[in-house]
C-alpha positions as CSV (number, residue, x, y, z in Angstrom):
1,M,0.0,0.0,0.0
2,Q,2.9,2.4,0.6
3,D,3.2,3.1,-3.1
4,N,-0.3,4.8,-2.8
5,Y,0.6,7.3,-0.1
6,T,3.3,9.6,1.1
7,L,4.3,10.8,4.6
8,V,4.6,14.6,4.8
9,P,5.0,17.2,7.6
10,F,1.8,18.2,9.3
11,T,1.3,21.8,8.1
12,Q,-1.2,24.7,8.2
13,E,-2.8,23.6,4.9
14,L,-3.8,20.3,6.4
15,L,-5.6,21.7,9.4
16,R,-9.1,21.8,8.0
17,P,-9.0,18.2,6.5
18,A,-7.5,17.0,9.8
19,V,-10.5,18.5,11.7
20,D,-12.8,16.7,9.3
21,L,-11.0,13.4,10.0
22,F,-11.1,13.8,13.7
23,T,-14.8,14.8,13.6
24,E,-15.6,11.6,11.8
25,S,-13.8,9.5,14.4
26,Y,-15.7,11.5,17.1
27,K,-19.0,10.7,15.5
28,R,-18.1,7.0,15.5
29,E,-17.3,7.2,19.2
30,Q,-20.5,9.1,19.9
31,K,-22.5,6.2,18.6
32,S,-21.0,4.0,21.3
33,S,-20.9,6.8,23.9
34,P,-24.1,8.8,23.2
35,L,-23.5,11.0,26.3
36,L,-20.7,12.7,24.4
37,P,-21.7,16.3,23.7
38,S,-21.9,17.8,20.1
39,R,-19.5,20.6,20.5
40,V,-16.8,18.9,18.4
41,I,-19.3,18.6,15.6
42,D,-21.0,22.0,16.0
43,D,-17.9,24.1,16.6
44,P,-15.1,22.8,14.3
45,D,-13.1,26.0,14.9
46,W,-12.5,24.7,18.4
47,I,-10.5,21.7,17.3
48,Y,-8.9,23.7,14.4
49,Q,-7.5,26.1,17.0
50,A,-6.3,23.3,19.2
51,L,-4.5,21.7,16.3
52,Q,-3.1,25.0,15.1
53,A,-1.5,25.4,18.5
54,C,0.4,22.2,17.9
55,L,1.9,23.1,14.5
56,T,5.4,23.9,15.9
57,N,5.5,20.5,17.6
58,P,6.6,17.3,15.8
59,G,3.8,16.1,13.5
60,V,3.2,14.0,10.5
61,A,0.5,13.4,7.9
62,I,-0.2,10.9,5.2
63,V,-1.6,12.0,1.8
64,D,-2.6,9.9,-1.2
65,R,-1.5,10.4,-4.8
66,T,-3.9,13.3,-5.2
67,Q,-2.7,15.0,-2.0
68,V,-5.9,14.2,-0.1
69,L,-5.3,13.7,3.6
70,M,-5.6,10.1,4.8
71,A,-4.2,10.4,8.3
72,Y,-2.4,12.8,10.7
73,M,-0.7,12.6,14.1
74,V,0.7,15.6,16.0
75,T,2.5,16.1,19.3
76,G,0.5,18.1,21.8
77,S,3.1,18.6,24.5
78,Q,6.4,17.3,25.8
79,W,7.3,17.4,29.5
80,P,9.3,15.6,32.2
81,W,7.2,12.7,33.8
82,K,8.0,9.5,35.6
83,G,11.7,10.2,35.5
84,Q,11.6,10.5,31.7
85,Q,10.9,13.1,29.0
86,A,7.3,12.4,27.8
87,A,5.6,13.2,24.5
88,L,1.8,13.3,24.3
89,V,-0.5,12.9,21.3
90,P,-3.9,14.3,22.7
91,E,-7.2,12.6,21.8
92,Y,-7.8,15.2,19.1
93,G,-4.2,15.0,17.8
94,H,-4.7,12.2,15.4
95,G,-7.1,10.7,12.9
96,A,-7.2,8.4,9.9
97,V,-9.6,7.1,7.3
98,A,-11.1,3.9,8.4
99,A,-9.7,1.9,5.4
100,N,-6.1,0.8,6.2
101,E,-6.3,2.5,9.6
102,R,-3.9,0.0,11.1
103,E,-1.1,0.6,8.6
104,L,-1.6,4.3,8.6
105,Y,-1.1,4.5,12.3
106,Q,1.9,2.1,12.2
107,Q,3.6,4.4,9.7
108,M,2.8,7.6,11.6
109,Y,3.9,6.3,14.9
110,R,7.2,4.9,13.5
111,Y,7.9,8.4,12.1
112,L,7.0,10.3,15.3
113,A,8.6,7.8,17.7
114,Q,11.9,8.5,15.9
115,E,11.4,12.3,16.2
116,W,10.6,12.0,19.9
117,A,13.6,9.8,20.6
118,N,15.8,12.2,18.7
119,N,14.5,14.9,21.1
120,G,15.1,12.8,24.2
121,A,11.4,11.8,24.8
122,H,11.4,8.1,25.7
123,L,7.9,8.0,27.3
124,H,5.1,8.1,24.6
125,V,1.5,8.8,25.5
126,I,-1.5,8.7,23.1
127,G,-5.1,9.6,23.9
128,H,-7.7,7.7,21.9
129,F,-11.4,6.8,21.9
130,A,-12.4,3.9,24.1
131,H,-14.3,2.1,21.3
132,A,-11.7,2.5,18.5
133,T,-10.9,-1.2,18.6
134,T,-8.6,-1.3,15.6
135,L,-6.5,1.6,16.9
136,Q,-6.3,0.1,20.4
137,E,-5.1,-3.3,19.0
138,T,-2.6,-1.4,16.8
139,L,-1.2,0.5,19.8
140,Y,-1.1,-2.7,21.9
141,Q,1.0,-4.4,19.2
142,L,3.3,-1.4,19.1
143,G,4.0,-1.8,22.9
144,F,1.4,0.5,24.4
145,G,-0.6,-0.2,27.6
146,A,-3.5,1.8,29.2
147,I,-2.7,4.3,31.9
148,L,-5.7,6.6,32.2
149,A,-9.4,6.3,31.5
150,E,-12.0,9.1,31.1
151,R,-15.6,8.0,31.8
152,L,-19.1,9.4,31.5
153,R,-22.5,8.9,33.1
154,D,-25.8,10.7,33.1
155,C,-27.3,12.5,36.1
156,S,-29.8,9.8,37.0
157,S,-29.7,8.6,40.6
158,V,-27.2,5.9,41.6
159,V,-29.3,4.7,44.5
160,S,-32.9,5.4,45.4
161,Q,-32.1,6.0,49.0
162,S,-29.2,5.6,51.5
163,D,-28.9,5.6,55.2
164,V,-25.2,6.7,55.0
165,A,-24.9,10.2,56.5
166,V,-22.9,12.6,54.2
167,V,-22.3,16.3,54.8
168,A,-21.1,19.1,52.6
169,V,-17.9,20.6,54.1
170,K,-16.6,24.2,53.4
171,D,-13.6,24.2,55.7
172,V,-11.2,22.3,53.5
173,S,-8.5,22.2,56.2
174,K,-10.6,19.5,57.9
175,L,-9.7,17.2,55.0
176,L,-6.0,17.8,55.0
177,E,-4.9,14.6,56.7
178,L,-7.3,12.5,54.7
179,Q,-6.1,14.1,51.4
180,I,-2.5,13.4,52.5
181,E,-3.5,9.8,53.1
182,H,-5.1,9.8,49.6
183,N,-1.9,11.1,48.0
184,Q,0.2,8.5,49.8
185,Y,-1.9,5.8,48.2
186,Y,-0.8,6.5,44.6
187,P,3.0,5.6,44.8
188,Q,2.1,2.1,46.0
189,A,1.7,-0.9,43.7
190,P,0.4,-1.3,41.1
191,I,-0.1,2.5,40.4
192,F,3.3,3.9,41.1
193,I,2.5,7.6,40.6
194,G,4.0,10.2,42.8
195,K,1.7,12.8,44.5
196,P,2.6,15.7,46.8
197,T,2.3,14.9,50.6
198,E,3.8,18.0,52.1
199,K,1.0,19.7,54.1
200,Q,1.2,23.2,52.6
201,E,1.2,21.8,49.0
202,V,-1.7,19.5,49.8
203,L,-3.7,22.3,51.5
204,A,-3.1,24.5,48.4
205,E,-4.5,21.8,46.2
206,L,-7.7,21.6,48.3
207,E,-8.0,25.4,48.4
208,A,-7.7,25.6,44.6
209,H,-10.8,23.3,44.4
210,A,-12.6,25.7,46.8
211,R,-11.7,28.7,44.7
212,Q,-13.3,27.0,41.7
213,D,-16.5,26.6,43.8
214,D,-16.1,22.8,43.8
215,V,-18.2,21.0,46.5
216,F,-16.8,18.7,49.1
217,F,-19.1,15.8,50.3
218,V,-17.7,14.0,53.3
219,Y,-18.5,10.9,55.3
220,Y,-17.5,11.0,59.0
221,E,-17.0,8.3,61.6
222,Q,-16.6,9.4,65.2
223,H,-16.2,13.0,64.1
224,E,-13.3,12.1,61.8
225,P,-13.5,12.4,58.0
226,C,-13.0,9.0,56.5
227,A,-14.2,9.4,52.9
228,Y,-15.0,12.2,50.5
229,V,-15.8,13.2,46.9
230,I,-15.1,16.5,45.2
231,V,-17.5,17.6,42.4
232,G,-17.6,20.7,40.3
233,E,-17.8,22.0,36.7
234,S,-15.4,20.5,34.2
235,T,-13.1,23.5,33.5
236,I,-10.7,24.6,30.9
237,G,-7.1,23.5,31.5
238,G,-8.0,20.3,33.4
239,E,-8.9,16.8,32.4
240,G,-11.5,16.0,29.8
241,F,-10.6,18.3,27.0
242,L,-13.5,17.2,24.8
243,L,-16.0,18.1,27.5
244,Q,-14.8,21.6,28.1
245,Q,-17.6,24.2,27.9
246,T,-20.3,21.5,27.4
247,N,-22.3,21.8,30.6
248,T,-20.5,18.8,32.2
249,A,-19.8,18.2,35.8
250,Q,-16.7,16.4,37.0
251,I,-15.7,14.1,39.9
252,K,-12.4,15.8,40.6
253,S,-11.2,13.7,43.5
254,A,-12.5,10.9,45.7
255,F,-11.1,8.7,48.4
256,A,-12.3,6.2,51.1
257,R,-10.1,4.6,53.7
258,Q,-9.6,1.0,53.0
259,E,-11.3,-0.3,56.2
260,I,-14.6,1.3,55.2
261,R,-14.7,0.3,51.5
262,R,-17.4,-1.9,50.1
263,G,-20.0,-0.8,52.6
264,G,-22.0,1.5,50.4
265,I,-20.2,4.7,51.5
266,G,-18.7,5.4,48.1
267,T,-22.0,4.9,46.4
268,A,-23.6,7.3,48.9
269,L,-21.0,9.9,48.2
270,L,-21.4,9.4,44.5
271,Q,-25.1,9.8,44.8
272,C,-24.6,13.2,46.5
273,A,-22.3,14.3,43.6
274,V,-24.9,13.1,41.1
275,Q,-27.8,14.8,42.9
276,W,-25.7,18.1,43.0
277,S,-25.1,17.8,39.3
278,Q,-28.7,17.2,38.6
279,D,-29.8,20.1,40.8
280,H,-27.4,22.4,39.0
281,G,-28.7,21.4,35.5
282,Y,-25.6,19.6,34.2
283,D,-26.1,17.2,31.3
284,R,-23.5,14.6,32.3
285,I,-20.8,13.8,34.8
286,F,-17.3,12.7,34.0
287,V,-14.4,11.2,35.9
288,E,-10.7,10.4,35.1
289,H,-8.8,7.7,36.8
290,E,-5.6,5.6,36.6
291,T,-6.4,2.3,35.0
292,A,-4.0,0.6,37.5
293,N,-6.0,1.9,40.4
294,I,-7.7,-1.4,41.2
295,S,-10.1,-0.2,43.8
296,G,-11.0,3.1,42.3
297,G,-11.1,1.8,38.7
298,G,-13.4,-1.0,39.8
299,F,-15.8,1.5,41.4
300,W,-15.9,3.9,38.6
301,G,-16.3,1.1,36.1
302,K,-19.6,0.1,37.8
303,H,-21.1,3.6,37.4
304,F,-19.4,5.2,34.4
305,T,-18.7,4.3,30.8
306,P,-15.3,4.9,29.2
307,Y,-15.1,7.2,26.1
308,V,-11.3,8.0,26.1
309,Y,-8.2,6.0,27.1
310,F,-4.6,7.2,27.4
311,S,-2.1,4.6,26.5
312,M,1.6,4.8,27.3
313,R,4.8,3.2,26.0
314,Y,8.4,3.3,27.4
315,I,11.3,3.0,25.0
316,D,14.9,2.3,25.9
317,S,16.3,5.6,27.3
318,T,19.8,4.7,26.3
319,I,18.9,5.0,22.6
């Protein structure tokens, strides 16, 4: 098939057809994830501008003999992470025609992986739709594995009633020790992700949520907070890029001490977040979580449906 196409740099002239390719893949995902909003479809300039901001980053496209765009892949950002230099292709940073999708992605990744390695980026991350099975299999064969999931649910009730007492807390300092305990959970197996545990830094994190008017629902035992969930509007600059400015609520953080799990407390906290979202007129709720978070991932998987995964690959840093 290679005689029928050419790899070229991703340039300004290819932006509009790239938006069209991505929009088609978004529509396919929307059939499997009907809660996805229509902003991508209704506001193509949004994705155009996001891709335009990536033009100075390593990017590649594939065109056929008539110079029609068949596929594109562009780097969104590069940053130090997990002791490596990482390169990210965001969920909107790639697309391909359905025919020959596997080969097109193989060729684009081979090109970009070399570019990244030349630039010292040995940790490669690609965001992709959860129901894009051909692409997922292609990435798996290339050495990628899942690291993050983004999931959606509607605002219907999780439970009809609950006898678990949950309160809304405004003084975030009361959650400081519990949040430190939460952050200490992530470096453990099998997640292995570092989080801040110094008191001032953790308190600043909680206060940032409060400044965004996020709501803290907390479960107490013997006057001590033992579990919480933070819910608020999905905002620009955070997770869930494709949900920004789409009337979407977000579960921004949640934690329950191990000894009280599986007793309905997490479900009661989620119900409070769902009810808050419903009361405030949101159309959907989303959550992002590490796929290696066995407890958290199992809980979110019961109540939410995936629409985006981020997959990651390490390559030999001595190359």
